[in-house]
C-alpha positions in Angstrom: -32.3 18.7 -14.7 -30.1 15.7 -15.8 -32.7 12.6 -13.8 -35.9 14.4 -13.6 -37.5 11.9 -15.3 -36.2 9.4 -11.8 -39.3 11.4 -9.5 -41.5 10.0 -12.2 -40.3 6.3 -10.4 -39.1 7.1 -7.2 -41.7 9.7 -5.5 -39.6 12.9 -4.0 -40.0 12.6 0.0 -38.1 8.6 -0.5 -36.0 9.7 -3.0 -34.5 13.1 -0.6 -33.6 11.6 2.2 -32.3 8.7 0.2 -29.9 10.9 -0.9 -29.3 13.0 2.3 -28.4 10.3 4.1 -26.0 9.0 1.4 -24.1 12.4 1.2 -24.0 12.4 5.2 -22.8 8.6 4.7 -20.0 9.8 2.5 -19.1 12.8 4.1 -18.8 11.2 7.7 -16.5 7.9 6.1 -13.9 10.5 4.8 -14.0 12.5 8.3 -13.4 9.3 9.7 -11.4 7.7 7.4 -9.2 10.7 8.1 -9.0 10.6 11.8 -8.3 7.2 11.9 -5.7 7.4 9.8 -3.3 10.6 10.4 -1.1 11.3 13.7 -2.0 15.0 13.0 -5.8 15.4 12.8 -6.3 13.7 16.3 -3.5 16.4 17.6 -5.2 19.7 15.6 -8.1 18.7 17.0 -7.9 17.5 20.2 -5.6 21.3 20.2 -2.4 20.0 21.0 -1.2 21.4 16.4 2.5 21.4 16.4 3.7 25.1 17.1 4.5 27.3 13.9 8.6 28.2 14.4 9.2 32.5 13.5 12.4 33.8 12.4 13.5 36.4 14.1 15.4 38.8 11.2 16.7 42.1 11.2 16.1 45.3 9.8 18.5 46.1 6.7 20.6 49.2 7.2 19.2 50.9 4.0 15.7 50.8 5.2 16.6 52.5 9.0 18.7 54.7 7.1 15.3 55.4 5.3 12.9 56.0 8.6 15.4 58.2 10.8 16.3 61.3 7.5 12.3 60.4 7.1 12.2 61.6 10.9 13.9 64.3 10.9 12.5 66.7 8.1 
């Protein structure tokens, strides 16, 4: 462990909760910043995300002939 000697100065019963609290505060602040500074996150979290459009394509004639010939055999 890189900072193994730190536990000689700071009790684990004090240091571990401080580390966990720091990670939780950092995570909360990142999520808050995303929510406040973007428009799409609010819409996504509220369930009104943008609809994804799909393109309708036709099957090429070669593939359809191959499928028809396979059905005849």
